[in-house]
C-alpha positions, 0 to 999 in steps of 0.5 A, a space after each residue: 499500499 503507498 502511503 498515498 493510499 492509507 487511510 489516514 492519507 486519504 482520510 485527510 485529503 477529505 477532511 483538508 479538503 473545504 468540501 469535505 461533509 466531515 461534520 455528518 453521516 449517513 445512516 439510512 433516511 437522513 444525515 446524522 451527527 456523532 452523538 445521534 443527532 440530526 441536522 435538523 435538531 443541531 449544528 455542528 461546529 464547523 472548522 472555521 469556528 474552532 479557535 484555540 484560546 491565545 490567552 489561555 495559552 499564554 497564560 499556561 506559558 507562564 505558568 510553566 516557567 515559573 517553575 525554574 523561573 530565572 533572574 533574567 527571565 528565563 528558566 532552569 530546569 534540568 530533566 528528572 530534577 524536583 522542578 523538572 516533577 514539578 513541571 511534570 505535576 502541573 501537566 499532568 493535572 491540566 491534562 487530567 482536567 481535560 479529560 485525559 487518560 494519563 499514563 507514564 512509561 519506563 524511561 518517563 515519558 507521559 502520554 495525555 490521551 483524549 480518547 476517541 470514538 474509535 478506540 481502535 485507531 491509532 491516536 493522533 499525537 502531538 508534543 515536546 518536551 518540558 526540560 532545558 537548558 541550564 540558562 534555558 528559555 520560556 518556550 523551547 518545547 514548552 510551547 509544542 506540549 502546551 499548544 498540544 493541549 491547548 487543541 484538547 482544551 479547545 475541543 472540549 471547549 465545543 464538545 467536538 469527539 473525534 474518530 481517533 484519540 488524540 494525544 500531548 507527550 512530553 518526552 523524557 531529557 530532550 535537551 541532554 543538559 544533564 544525561 546524554 544521549 538528548 532526545 532520550 525520551 523519544 529515543 527509546 520510543 522509537 528504538 533508537 536505542 534500548 531502554 536500558 542503555 539509557 536509563 543506565 546513563 549518568 550525570 557529573 554527579 554518578 546520579 543514573 537516569 533509573 535513579 533520578 526518574 525513581 526519586 522523582 516518581 515518574 518511573 513508569 511501566 515497561 508497556 508497549 505504546 500502540 503508535 502514532 497514526 500521526 504526530 506533529 510538534 509546534 517549536 520556536 524554529 530556533 533560528 532566524 529565518 522566519 523572522 528574516 522572511 517575516 512569515 510566521 508559519 514554517 511547514 517544516 519538511 525535515 530535518 538536518 543531518 549530523 556528523 560530529 567530530 573530536 578531533 585531536 591534534 597532537 605536536 609537542 610543547 615548548 619554550 616560546 623563546 627559544 624554539 626557532 620559527 621552522 624548528 616547532 611542533 606547534 598543535 595549533 597552527 595545524 588546527 586553525 587550518 583544519 578549523 578553517 576548513 571547516 566554515 569551508 567546506 559546510 559554504 560550499 554547500 549551501 544552502 543548508 549546510 551547517 559547520 561549527 568548531 564550538 569547542 576548542 582546548 589548548 594544551 598548555 595553554 601558557 603565554 609563553 609555550 608552544 602548543 602540544 595538544 588541541 583537541 576541536 570539536 566539529 559539527 556538521 549538518 546538511 539536508 541530504 546523505 551524500 551531502 554530509 559523506 561529501 562533508 566527511 570526506 573533504 574533512 579526511 582529506 584536509 587532515 591527511 594533507 596536514 599529517 602529510 606535512 610530518 610535524 605534527 599527528 591528529 585523530 578524528 573520531 564521530 561521535 554522532 549521526 543523525 541521519 537526515 530526517 524528510 516528513 511525511 508529505 500529506 501531514 506537511 500539507 495539511 499544516 501549509 494548508 492550516 497556515 493558509 486557512 488563517 491567513 498566513 502564507 506558510 515558508 518551507 523551512 529545514 530544521 537544522 535542530 535536533 527535536 524529538 519529531 526526528 526520533 518519532 518520524 522513524 515509527 509514524 508519518 510526522 511534521 512539524 511546525 515552526 513560528 518565531 522566536 525574537 532575533 533567532 535566539 534560543 536555547 537562552 535566558 533571553 529567549 522571546 516569542 511574540 503571543 500571536 506569534 504562538 496562538 497562530 501555530 497552536 491553532 495550525 496545529 488543531 486544525 491539522 489534528 483535527 484533519 488527521 482524526 476525523 471528528 465526528 461531532 
């Protein structure tokens, strides 16, 4: 069966059409609603009537942001700390007030299900994370979770039932600030790595994920999840493209693949005065040449390639000593694997050229690989349609960052919705977003989820 012929894609095509009946079903002599009333007895809400509450969404974001709030207006709420527990308790309380069935799996992922009429159907899901960077902001991850909750609250307000259930997910340890690997909860869910591997990870104090989950009361049950028929993730862009292009909604078509490296250049430290320039084994100068190559390689693979040297350690780091060892990191990103492989090959060629000069040794080790992800075409189109419906022309955009959606895309049709953040700044206490942009993103999410889940009444 092709993707275009699956029940999800067929219902999505019908539901996103302006002429799709959607709200009523033929039974015998006439058309009736899902609750048995006829069209003459009541009028079901049309898609145009289903509007989220922007003020409620904003207030929920600000209430959650108070847990771990910093003096600079950001949030410090590391994964599986007591502050994380408080935030989890708050979100679960809201979800239960919204009539959700809540379950927690063995890695601490939270699933809040608003049941649909057909329990045999896999739910349409959304979500993100509520853990933050050590100096994080109010919106990274949190917006995706609370936008999903706002969708459920809105449907409750309007008395709208769906065929498939709607589920809001809170994924454990997306940031990776306290425990690695990053995107831990969604990675376990999607089978990117095992539950035992994740539970055994330890923070800098030696506390394991297993111990931290037990300490905050979120060590759930290792029970299979039925999976999703579709998954959407709303998120601030964390970059400057939408703001630069003056667009409010980004229809995310995929995520850049990533290859990370640790590079060590080994020379020999020596006194800066007595050692002539021609006789030095200075590790820093060839390291700088390699770092310049990282920039050049990425520039040759535009528009979607990225190349970053984010960490440098120089030994012995003394004013009058020639550096004997330099360690640095390389972060390559590209929209397709062929591009990543070209970047990898050029970096290794540059390393060989440095070694061929005979003054230093260079070791290069790849430490991370995430393949490029291409999101589901029908779900991306649902995001575009939702944006246009509320008067915003969407911008097709590729995510340069990793998100839980990247893992989920391996096991379910997936798409993302981006909204701008001020100056493109994220992972920072001054991270900011406009309330009307967040509301627009949640509105697009609502329409897309309804299109996939099938409205009954």
